[in-house]
N, C-alpha and C positions, 0 to 999 in steps of 0.2 A: 613432671610427666616422664615416664621411662622411655628408654631407647626404642622399644618395640612400638609404643604408641606413636612416637615421632616418625618411625618408618611407615606405619600404616597411613598416617596423615599425608606423608610425602607421596606414597603410592596412589592414594586417592586423588590428590591434586594433579599428579602427572597423568593419571588415566582420564581425569576430567578434561585436561588440556588436549589430550589425544582425541577424545570423543568429540570435543568441540571443533577441533580442526578438521576432523573427518566430516562433521556435519557441514562445515563451511565449504569443503571441497565439493559437496553434493548440493550446494545451495541453488544453482540454476535449475536442477532437476526438481528440487522441492518447490521452488518458485513456480515452475510451470504447473505442477500439480495444484498448488494453492490457487493460482490464477484460473485454471480450468474449473476448479470447484467454485471459486468466487463468481465466475461468469455464469455457471449453472444456477447458483443461488440468486444472483441478480435477476435472471430470467424467471425463476420460480417465485421470487419475492412478490412480484406484481403480475398484472395481466399484460395484454398487449398494450402498446402505446396508444393512449386515448386520442381519437380523431380530433376532439375539440382542442387538443393541445398543439396540434400541428402548426397553427398560425402563430403560436408563441415561441416557436423554436428560436434558439439563440446560439451563436457561435462563440465559444469561449477561447478558442485557439490555443490548444495545448502546446507548450514550448518543447517541441520534439528534440531540439538540440541538447537538452539536459540528459537525454538517453543515448547520446552519441559521443561521449568523451573517449579519449584514447585509453584510459585505464579502467579495467574492470571494477576496481574498488570504487571509482567515481560513479559508475552505473549503479552499484549496490547502494551507495549513499542516496542517490536520486530516487531509487525504487523505494527505499525505506521511507524517505520523505513523502513520496506520493502515497504510500500506504497509510502513513500517519494522518495526512490530510483527508484521505477518503474516510478513514475511521472517524475523524473528528466531524466531518460533514454528516455522516450517517449515525451520529450519536446524539443529535439534538432536534427538537421541534418536529418530530415525525408524526404528530397526531393526525395530520391531514393526508398523509401519504397513502393510507389504505393498503398497506402491504401486510403480508403474512408475518406476524411477529416472531414466530419460531424460526422461520427462514432468515429473517433479519438478524436474529441473535446468532445463528450459525455463521452468517456472513461476517458479522462483527468479530466473533470469536476467532474465525480463520484469519482475518486481518491482524488481529492483536497477536496471535501466536507467530505469524510471519514477521511482524514488526520486532518482536522479541528476538527471533532467530537472526534477523538481519542486524540488529543492534549488536548482538554478541559477535558476529563475524566482522562487522565493519568497524567496530570501535578501536581495534588495534591498528587498523590502517588509516584511521580517520584524520590523522595529523598531516598527511601528505597532501600537497596540492590544495591548500586552503582557499586560495583566491578563486580558482575555478569552481570549487564546491560552493562557495558563498554566492557566486553569480548564479549558479544553478538553483540554489535555495531561494534566492530572491525571485527568480523567474517563476518557480513553482508556487511560491507564496502568493505572488500577484495573480497567477492563474486561478488558484483555489479561492482567493479573496473575491474574484469576479463571480465565481459560483456561489459563494456564501452571500454576497451582496444581492445577487439575483434572487436567491431564496428569500432573503429578508424583504426585498422590494415587493416580491409577490406574496408576502406574508405566509410563506411556507405552504402555499396551496398545492392541490393535487397535481396540477400541470407543472409547477416549478419542480416538484419532487420527481416527476416522471422524466422531465428534461434532464435533471441532474443525474438520475439513474442511468439514462442513455449515455450521458457524458462520461460517467464513471466506467461504463462498459467499454467505451472507446479507450480510456486510459489503460484499463487492464489489458485490452487487446494490443496496445502499443508496447506495454511491458512484456507481454508474452512474446511478441515478435522479436524484441531485443534479447530476451533471455534464451530464446532458441538459437541465437547466433553465438552466444557465449560458450 
């Protein structure tokens, strides 16, 4: 390869790094937009909460402490983890959910794009404070396993999906509250 080709590759790589770091600097703003969009899509996805499901409500107890660490990077890791879990839950056994499929696809696509963005920004800072991140991960995993088990126990029926949708709404609202403070 000639010198000119190497210079072009070097310029391309450096501009990609600059663009990536600029995107990471604006991540809280991007997250707020994605969360606002996701909340609208969750509302649009289904109808009002069915009355027959009120007696089946369940408290999953979101581990709010995972969104209150001292470092912004740790919050980013926790948010990425939450988005991954939400994406996973909303990617399976949705046949009884009776939701608008197009809106569900938009919701999933928005989450996926945000996960990719977060991964790109968080990966370089991911090695710091491993112990606190692992504790947060375990708490989030336990929380989302409760939701997953609830869905399985209820055989992914309409009410279990509606209760889960309401819970995901609460998760996104908590993330929104935290990102507004960043």
